[in-house]
DOMAR-231146 format. One record per residue (C-alpha): residue in three letters; y, z, x. Coordinates in steps of 0.2 Angstrom, whole numbers, plus 5000, padded with zeros to 4 digits. Last residue first. Example, Ala and Ser with C-alpha at 12.3 -4.5 7.8 and 13.67 -1.06 7.14 Angstrom:
BEGIN
SER499550365068 ALA497850395062 
//
This chain:
BEGIN
ALA489849024847 ALA490048854852 GLU491948804858 ALA492148624855 GLY492548524874 GLY492548344865 ALA490548364865 PRO489648534865 PRO489248604880 ALA487448554887 GLY486248694887 ALA484748554885 GLY485348384886 PRO483548314892 GLU482548444890 ALA482348544909 PRO481848484924 GLU480548574935 ALA481448674947 ALA481048844939 LEU482548964939 GLY482049124944 SER483349124959 ALA484749084946 LEU484449234937 ALA484249354951 ALA485849274963 PHE486849294946 ARG486349474942 ASP486849514960 GLY488349454959 ARG488649544943 ALA488249674952 GLU489349654965 PHE490749634953 GLY490649814947 PRO489749924936 PHE489249764925 GLN489749694906 ASP491649754902 PHE491849814920 SER491649644929 ALA493649574932 CYS494049414928 ALA494249244938 PRO492349234936 SER491849124953 LEU489949084948 LEU489848904953 VAL488448774949 VAL488648634960 PRO487948484962 ALA488848414946 SER487648254939 ARG488248284920 ASP486648324912 ARG485948404931 ALA487448504932 ALA487348544911 ALA485648614913 PHE485848714926 ALA487548794918 ALA486248844901 PRO485148914913 VAL486349024920 ALA487449034907 ALA486249144894 ALA485749274905 LEU487549284912 THR488349344895 GLY489249294881 VAL488849084880 VAL490449044876 THR490548834879 HIS491448744887 PRO492148554890 VAL494048534898 GLY495048444885 ALA496548534893 ALA496948654877 ALA495248674875 LEU495248744891 THR496648884889 ALA495648924873 ALA493948964879 LEU494949084891 ALA495649174877 PRO493749164868 ALA492949224884 ASP493849374886 ARG492649504883 GLY491249424893 ILE490549264898 LEU491149074897 PHE490248924903 ALA491148784909 ALA490948584909 ALA491148454922 VAL492548554930 ARG493348464945 PRO494848394931 PHE494948584927 PHE495848604946 PRO497548574942 ALA497548694926 LEU496948844936 SER498648934932 ALA498148934916 ILE496549064918 GLY497049224911 GLY498849264915 GLU498849444916 LYS497049494921 ALA495449424911 LEU494049564910 GLY492449464909 GLY492249254913 ALA492149124923 ILE490549004925 TRP491048834930 VAL489948684932 LEU490448564947 ARG491448424953 PRO492448384968 TYR491748584978 CYS493048674987 ALA494648694976 LEU493548784965 ALA493248914974 ARG494948974982 ALA495848934963 ALA494449094959 ALA495349184971 ASP497049154962 ALA496349184945 ASN495749344946 THR494249454950 ALA493449304962 LYS492149414970 SER490849334959 ASP490849194971 ASN489149154969 VAL488549014972 PHE487248884965 VAL486748704973 VAL485948604960 GLY484748454969 ASP483448504960 ILE483648704965 GLU484648724979 ALA484948914979 ILE486049074983 ARG487649014993 GLN488949134996 GLN490649094990 ARG491049284992 HIS489749384983 PRO488749434997 LEU490049385014 GLY489849265027 PRO488549235040 PHE490049225056 ASP489249105070 ALA490748975071 ILE491849135069 GLY491049205082 THR491049085096 ALA492649045094 ILE493349205096 ALA492249245110 ALA493049075119 ARG494449125116 GLY494649275124 VAL494749475115 GLY496549565121 LEU496649635105 GLY498149525098 LEU496949395103 ALA495849455090 LEU497049505078 ALA497749325077 ALA496049245079 ALA495749345063 ALA496949285055 ALA496749105058 ALA495149135050 ASN495749195034 GLN496849045035 ALA495248935036 ASN494449015022 HIS495848985012 PRO495948815017 GLY493848785013 PRO492448835019 LEU491848995027 ALA490249015030 ALA489948855039 ALA491048895053 GLN490848735063 ASP491748615051 MET493248735055 SER493348655072 LEU493848765085 LEU495148855095 ALA496148725098 GLY498048705108 ALA498748845117 ALA500048845105 ASP498848905090 CYS497448795084 LEU496048805070 ARG495548605069 GLY495148535053 ALA496448405054 ALA497748545053 CYS497348735054 GLY498448855059 ILE499148995070 GLY500749015076 ALA501048905061 ALA500848725053 GLY499848675037 ALA498248695028 GLY497448895032 SER499148965038 VAL499449095049 THR501149195057 VAL501249285072 VAL502549425071 ARG502849545087 ALA503349715078 PRO505249775080 ARG505749725062 LEU506849585059 ALA505649435058 LEU504549545046 GLU506049505035 ASP505549305035 ALA503749335036 LEU503849445018 ALA504749265011 ARG503449185018 SER502149285009 LEU503149304990 PRO503149094993 ASP501249054996 ASP500448975010 ILE501449085023 GLY500049205031 ILE500649365040 VAL500149425057 ALA501249595061 LEU500849665082 ASP501149815089 ALA502049865104 ALA503949845097 THR503449965084 GLN502649975068 ARG503150115058 ASP502650045040 PHE501749865042 VAL500349895029 ALA501749985018 ARG502049785014 LYS500749805002 ALA501349944993 ALA503149844992 VAL502049694983 TYR501349784970 GLY502949884966 ALA503949714962 MET502749634956 GLY502649774941 GLY502249934937 HIS501049964954 ARG499650024941 ASP500049904927 LEU500549744939 HIS498549764947 ASP498549584953 PRO499949444954 SER499849344970 LEU500349384990 ASN499249325003 LEU498549365022 MET499449525024 ALA498749565044 ALA499049735052 ALA498749775072 ASP499149945079 PHE499150015062 ARG500250165060 MET499650315048 THR500850455048 GLU501050455025 ILE499850325019 ARG499450354999 GLU500150204994 LEU499150065004 MET497450144998 TYR497750074982 SER498549914989 SER496949884996 MET496549915015 GLU495349845023 LEU495049945041 VAL494649875058 TYR494350025069 VAL494449975086 GLY493750085102 ASP494450075120 ASP495150245117 GLY493650325112 LEU492650305093 LEU492550425082 PRO491350395068 LEU491650325050 ALA491350415035 LEU492950465033 ALA493750275031 ALA492450245016 PRO490850135023 GLY490949935017 LEU492649885010 ASN493949975004 GLY493950045021 GLY492649995031 ALA492549925052 ALA491950005066 ALA492349945084 PRO491749965102 VAL492149775109 SER490649675116 ALA491649525113 GLY490349495098 ALA490649645091 LEU492449635091 ILE492049445083 HIS490849525069 ALA492249655066 LEU493649515063 LEU492449425052 ALA491949565041 THR494149625041 THR494449435034 THR493149425024 SER493549575014 LYS495549535016 GLY495149365009 ASN496249384994 THR497949504987 GLY498249535003 THR497649665016 VAL496949705035 GLY497449845043 VAL497049865063 PHE496850045071 ARG496650065090 ALA495850215098 ARG496950325107 SER495650475106 GLY496350635105 ALA495350725092 THR497050765082 ARG497450545084 VAL495650545076 ALA495750645065 ARG497650595058 PHE497150415056 LEU495350475046 LEU496450605036 GLU497850405032 ALA496150315029 ASP495750445017 SER497150415005 LEU498450555003 ILE499250634989 PRO500550764998 VAL500750924989 GLY502450954981 ALA501851064967 ALA502550934952 GLY501750784962 ALA500250884965 ARG500150934943 ALA500350754939 ALA498950684954 VAL497750824945 PRO498250764926 HIS497950594930 ALA499550484930 GLN499850364917 PRO500050184923 LEU500650234933 LEU501050364944 HIS499350474955 PRO498050324946 ILE496250354951 GLY495850194956 PRO495750224976 SER495050414974 LEU496250534976 VAL496350664994 LEU497550814988 ALA498350875003 ASP498751015011 PHE498351124996 ARG498951284987 PHE498351234970 ASP497951414962 THR496351354957 GLN496051284937 LEU496751144941 PRO495751104957 ASP494151114944 ALA492951174956 LEU491451114968 ARG491651194983 LEU491351125000 ARG491451265015 GLY489651285013 PRO488251225004 GLU487951054993 ALA486951104978 ALA488251044964 LEU488950924977 ALA487850774969 ALA488050844950 ARG489750824949 ALA489450634950 ALA488550644935 PRO489650774926 GLN491050624925 ASP492850694929 ASP492450714948 TRP493050894958 ALA492950944975 VAL493851104983 VAL493851085000 GLU493951215015 ALA494251125033 GLY493151135045 MET492550955053 ALA491050955041 ALA492251025025 LEU493150865029 ALA491950745031 ARG490950785018 ALA492550785003 ALA492950625011 PRO491150575011 LEU491150594992 GLY493050534989 ASN492650364995 ARG490950294988 GLY491250404971 LEU491650584972 GLY493450564962 LEU494650714966 VAL494550794983 ALA495550964985 PHE496050995003 ARG496351155013 LYS496751175033 GLY496151305043 ALA495051235053 PHE495351025051 LEU494750965070 GLY493451135069 SER491651035069 PRO492450915082 PHE492150745076 GLY490950615085 HIS490050575069 PRO490650555054 PRO489550605039 GLY488650455028 GLY488950265029 SER488450145042 ALA489550055052 MET490049895048 PRO490149755062 THR488349755067 ARG487849605079 GLY486149545082 SER486549355081 MET487249375062 
//
């Protein structure tokens, strides 16, 4: 990464005054990667904190913590709080409100994300550091990390985190010249109240988390909040490669912030044409120079990062250099190994069909490993890419449903159940069918078999790296002829 460190390290916040939240009282529910740092940070800044998790193992991490941090079920308190900090994955409305969230609603206690409290802490501490929010259904992690990488290369003080990397309240206090780059999920955005982003990007919109938001309209409304409270001094970056985002771009044109449109495959304020990333001033770079950013979707990510960086005052040369030498992120089209001419690509982050489509579009012929907990609609929308699939190996709970879709399209496939079975079988099929790529792009969530997509990707990487390079028995692991499903 050319000596750059775009992600700030975890732990307690550095540089915030110890009495910043003195006299405040917070409840924190959920002691995972967001909640635990939030509880500790708020207590370190002088607040009284009541923290809780429904899981005993998570509570154990706080059992011996001294000071202003108290382990107790908020429902067993008087519930006089300035705010409830609810970990992103815990619902406060749909599909069913957690009892603590319901009590907060009834008591008029605001339910906030840790990003909102970071914003308040920074402003209360007197810093005018700028805030950048990056959201979208897909690509937000890559764009967040890419922008942080560009800023680091341009010697701009920056801290990145949020939904990616360190939790928001684990980030340090930056001075007036600093920039916070925050990946913002819909879960986080529906819990901001005063937060204003000096620059914000919405990359794309496709169905996701519909049960949590009550349908697509609720999901879009949550995402749109990244642009709330922006002024004429602020920047709104919007992708225009999908219909919902194009409609939002028209809406943003009526708001005060300056709007820059971006595209990975067409004309826009910053777009990619004939493989070159260009704006009105000319070409920034050829995307061939950015080995870690293949495909039109990554060209759009690069365009968004470039638009944000330009808005923050970074020079064009530094932006081009940062895009070109960006090393990529784990589990996002990560090249794991090449064995006997077959490349293994870890795209475990593709937890929905739209994300998988972006990876499938990059390879003319491949063997595909997919499956897990399918989202609404399954993989039917991926039909245009099925001709590229030499064979598919399906894992996880919803493998039979995916198999039915592939069978109807005549795609050779096998239900194998686990990654341990899928990886060697896919390797054999790739060689038998002259497919140069084995792609893990599951199009499904991972929680039926793994704690998260990271664990799934790590398991794939370990299995791929452990394969012997010697040719397997001819035909071993190949799916049955005619696309039939095997048990």
